[in-house]
C-alpha positions in Angstrom: 0.0 0.0 0.0 2.9 2.4 0.8 4.5 1.7 -2.5 1.2 2.4 -4.3 0.9 5.7 -2.4 4.5 6.5 -3.4 3.7 5.8 -7.0 0.7 8.1 -6.7 2.9 10.9 -5.3 5.4 10.4 -8.1 2.5 10.7 -10.6 1.3 13.9 -9.0 4.8 15.3 -8.9 5.3 14.4 -12.6 2.0 16.1 -13.5 2.9 19.2 -11.5 6.4 19.3 -13.0 5.3 18.9 -16.6 5.3 22.7 -17.0 9.0 22.8 -16.2 9.7 20.0 -18.6 8.0 21.5 -21.6 5.0 19.2 -21.3 1.9 21.4 -21.6 -0.9 18.9 -22.0 -2.1 15.4 -20.9 -1.6 14.2 -24.5 1.9 15.5 -24.5 2.6 13.8 -21.2 1.3 10.4 -22.4 3.7 10.6 -25.3 6.7 11.5 -23.2 9.3 9.1 -21.9 8.3 9.9 -18.3 4.8 8.6 -18.9 6.2 5.3 -20.1 8.5 5.0 -17.1 5.8 5.6 -14.5 3.4 3.3 -16.3 6.1 0.5 -16.3 6.9 1.0 -12.6 3.2 1.0 -11.6 2.5 -2.2 -13.5 5.5 -3.9 -11.9 4.3 -3.0 -8.4 0.8 -4.3 -9.2 2.2 -7.6 -10.5 4.5 -8.0 -7.4 1.6 -7.3 -5.1 -0.6 -9.8 -6.9 2.1 -12.5 -6.6 2.3 -11.9 -2.9 -1.5 -12.1 -2.5 -1.6 -15.3 -4.5 1.0 -16.8 -2.3 -0.9 -15.9 0.8 1.2 -12.9 1.7 4.5 -14.2 3.0 4.1 -18.0 2.3 0.8 -18.5 4.2 -0.7 -20.2 1.1 2.1 -22.8 1.2 1.5 -23.5 4.8 -2.2 -23.9 4.1 -1.5 -26.4 1.3 0.9 -28.4 3.5 -1.6 -28.4 6.3 -4.3 -29.8 3.9 -1.9 -32.6 2.9 -1.2 -33.4 6.5 -4.9 -33.4 7.4 -5.6 -35.7 4.4 -2.9 -38.1 5.7 -4.4 -38.0 9.2 -7.9 -38.7 7.8 -6.5 -41.6 5.8 -4.8 -43.0 9.0 -8.0 -42.6 11.0 -10.0 -44.4 8.3 -7.6 -47.3 8.3 -7.6 -47.4 12.1 -11.4 -47.5 12.1 -11.4 -50.3 9.6 -9.0 -52.3 11.7 -11.0 -51.6 14.8 -14.2 -52.7 13.1 -12.5 -55.9 12.0 -11.3 -56.6 15.5 -14.8 -55.9 17.0 -16.3 -58.3 14.4 -13.8 -61.0 15.5 -14.5 -60.4 19.1 -18.2 -60.6 18.6 -17.7 -63.9 16.8 -15.5 -65.2 19.7 -18.1 -64.1 22.3 -20.9 -65.8 20.3 -18.9 -69.0 20.3 -18.1 -68.7 24.0 -21.8 -68.1 24.8 -22.8 -71.1 22.8 -20.1 -73.2 24.4 -21.3 -72.3 27.8 -24.9 -73.1 26.8 -23.8 -76.5 25.4 -22.0 -77.2 28.7 -25.1 -76.5 30.7 -27.3 -78.6 28.3 -24.9 -81.5 28.4 -24.7 -81.7 32.2 -28.3 -82.2 33.3 -29.6 -85.4 34.8 -33.0 -86.4 36.3 -33.5 -88.8 39.3 -36.9 -90.3 40.2 -38.2 -91.3 43.6 -40.9 -93.6 44.9 -44.2 -92.2 46.3 -43.5 -90.1 49.4 -39.9 -91.3 49.4 -36.7 -89.3 49.6 -34.4 -92.3 49.3 -32.1 -92.6 46.3 -32.5 -95.7 44.2 -29.5 -97.7 42.9 -30.3 -96.3 39.4 -30.3 -92.8 40.9 -26.8 -93.3 42.5 -25.4 -94.7 39.2 -26.9 -91.8 37.3 -25.3 -89.3 39.6 -21.9 -91.0 39.2 -22.2 -90.8 35.4 -23.2 -87.2 35.7 -20.2 -86.3 37.9 -17.7 -88.0 35.5 -19.2 -86.1 32.5 -19.2 -82.7 34.4 -15.6 -83.2 35.5 -14.4 -84.0 32.0 -15.9 -80.9 30.5 -15.7 -78.4 33.3 -12.1 -77.3 33.2 -12.8 -74.0 31.4 -15.8 -73.0 33.5 -16.6 -71.8 36.9 -20.1 -73.1 37.6 -22.7 -73.7 40.3 -24.5 -77.1 40.7 -28.2 -76.6 41.1 -30.5 -79.3 42.6 -34.2 -78.8 41.7 -36.6 -80.9 43.8 -40.2 -81.7 42.9 -43.1 -83.7 44.3 -46.5 -84.8 42.9 -49.9 -83.5 43.8 -50.9 -86.3 46.1 -49.7 -84.6 49.3 -50.6 -81.3 50.9 -48.6 -78.2 50.3 -46.9 -78.5 53.6 -46.1 -82.2 53.2 -44.8 -81.7 49.7 -42.6 -78.8 50.7 -40.9 -80.9 53.3 -40.6 -83.9 50.9 -38.9 -81.7 48.2 -36.5 -80.5 50.8 -35.6 -84.0 51.9 -35.1 -85.2 48.4 -32.8 -82.3 47.5 -30.7 -82.8 50.7 -30.5 -86.6 50.0 -29.0 -85.9 46.5 -26.7 -83.2 47.9 -25.4 -85.4 50.7 -24.7 -88.2 48.3 -22.8 -85.9 45.9 -20.7 -84.5 48.7 -20.0 -87.6 50.8 -19.9 -90.2 48.0 -18.8 -88.3 44.9 -16.5 -85.7 46.5 -18.4 -82.6 45.2 -17.6 -79.4 47.0 -20.7 -78.5 49.1 -20.1 -74.8 48.5 -20.8 -75.3 44.8 -24.2 -76.7 45.4 -27.4 -74.7 45.4 -30.8 -76.2 46.4 -34.1 -75.0 44.9 -37.3 -76.5 46.4 -39.9 -74.3 44.9 -42.4 -76.5 43.1 -42.3 -75.9 39.3 -45.3 -76.5 37.1 -46.6 -80.0 37.4 -46.3 -82.4 34.5 -49.7 -84.0 35.2 -48.1 -87.4 35.7 -47.3 -88.3 39.3 -44.4 -90.6 38.4 -42.6 -87.7 36.5 -43.3 -85.2 39.2 -41.5 -87.3 41.9 -38.1 -86.1 40.7 -34.9 -84.2 41.3 -33.2 -82.5 38.4 -29.4 -81.8 38.8 -27.9 -79.2 36.5 -25.1 -76.6 36.2 -25.2 -72.9 35.7 -22.1 -71.2 34.4 -21.1 -68.0 36.3 
């Protein structure tokens, strides 16, 4: 801006001094060597100013372009990182699904049912053998899981509610005691449930204890 003002001053001085140089009119000035010199200097200053403006006045344009390149590189890195994270999350989800199914299969595979005689809480020989087979199977497949053993006791409808509640409790404790004393099961891992589930409608089937596992 200072240079443009300076050029303006030069032009004014030139116009004022034309009377001393023998230049009496605008037309005569435009044809004179001074006019050409001033015009050339003015054009040069304009071009220099335009170059500086295009470059961002002191190299700012270059910095902006370099920043754009860096931002584009960062965006590309972020996009790649997101893709890698998405792939890892997909693999993790697949592993979790397999783990969930494996636990469910472990629970399904380690369920057994024991039947009792009418009004009885005494284990039969078949019941003892079934518990032994169940223990062997659970031990063989339980290395990867922390689980609780749950004993669900039931009774048929022939007795009163009070009588059946006591009978269910005796049946559950009979099974628990056999598992602890004869099979070496840790008593702390056993949970007893004596709440009567829905009746099957068949008395022989309702006189039962179901032993299962629940993975923690």
